[in-house]
C-alpha positions in Angstrom: -0.4 -11.3 18.0 -2.2 -8.0 18.0 -0.4 -4.8 17.2 -1.1 -1.4 15.8 -0.3 -0.3 12.3 0.5 3.4 11.7 -1.1 4.7 8.6 -0.2 8.2 7.4 -3.0 10.8 7.3 -2.4 11.3 3.5 -4.0 7.9 2.9 -7.1 8.8 4.8 -7.2 12.2 3.2 -7.2 10.6 -0.2 -10.0 8.3 0.8 -12.1 11.2 2.2 -11.5 13.3 -1.0 -12.6 10.4 -3.2 -9.3 9.8 -4.9 -9.1 6.4 -3.1 -11.9 4.0 -2.0 -12.2 2.3 1.3 -11.2 -1.0 -0.3 -7.9 0.7 -1.2 -7.3 1.5 2.4 -7.7 -2.3 3.2 -5.3 -3.1 0.4 -2.8 -0.5 1.7 -2.9 -1.8 5.2 -2.4 -5.4 3.9 0.7 -4.2 2.0 2.1 -2.5 5.1 1.8 -5.8 7.0 3.4 -7.8 4.2 6.2 -5.4 3.6 7.1 -5.0 7.2 10.7 -3.7 7.5 11.6 -4.8 4.0 11.8 -2.4 1.1 9.2 -4.2 -1.0 7.4 -7.4 -1.6 7.2 -9.8 -4.5 3.8 -11.5 -4.5 1.5 -12.7 -7.3 -1.9 -11.0 -7.6 -3.7 -14.3 -7.1 -2.2 -14.9 -3.7 -2.8 -11.3 -2.6 -6.5 -11.5 -3.7 -6.9 -14.8 -1.9 -5.4 -13.5 1.4 -7.5 -10.4 1.2 -10.7 -12.3 0.2 -11.3 -10.0 -2.8 -11.8 -10.6 -6.5 -8.6 -10.2 -8.5 -10.1 -7.5 -10.7 -11.1 -5.5 -7.6 -7.5 -5.9 -6.2 -6.0 -4.8 -9.5 -8.2 -1.7 -9.6 -7.3 -0.9 -6.0 -3.5 -1.3 -6.7 -3.9 0.9 -9.7 -5.6 3.7 -7.7 -2.9 3.5 -5.0 -0.2 3.6 -7.7 -2.0 6.6 -9.4 -2.1 8.4 -6.1 1.7 7.7 -5.8 1.4 5.8 -2.5 2.9 2.6 -4.0 5.1 1.7 -7.0 4.7 -1.5 -8.9 7.2 -3.0 -11.4 6.8 -6.3 -13.3 9.6 -8.8 -12.8 10.2 -12.1 -14.5 8.1 -14.1 -12.1 6.0 -11.7 -10.0 5.4 -8.0 -9.5 7.4 -5.9 -7.1 5.3 -3.7 -4.9 7.0 -0.9 -3.0 5.4 1.5 -0.6 6.0 5.2 -1.3 3.9 6.5 1.6 4.6 5.0 5.0 5.8 5.8 8.6 9.5 5.5 8.7 10.1 6.4 12.4 8.2 8.1 15.2 8.0 11.5 13.6 9.4 10.7 10.1 7.2 9.8 7.2 7.6 9.1 3.6 4.8 10.6 1.6 4.5 9.8 -2.1 8.3 9.2 -2.1 9.3 12.4 -0.2 10.7 12.4 3.3 8.6 14.5 5.7 9.6 15.2 9.3 6.9 16.1 11.8 
């Protein structure tokens, strides 16, 4: 099934400014697809890197940059790591940017 994914401009602005790299955008879009309507995902780094077809170290650096830019939040659990989006489209004109609710 093909569908569109809405990505907030703040992500693109951070890529253009150099704070994030283009591979971080790929990682972020992957996370959007995996999280869906849930609050967060619990997935091992190995599986994520396999599904994205990237090296684990590359993925780790990408996640670290996204976390540093406050677009995601990661917490270690007993078995996996919890990844939560802090920047996403909540509804048509409602966004959450770096954890803050923004209405357009």
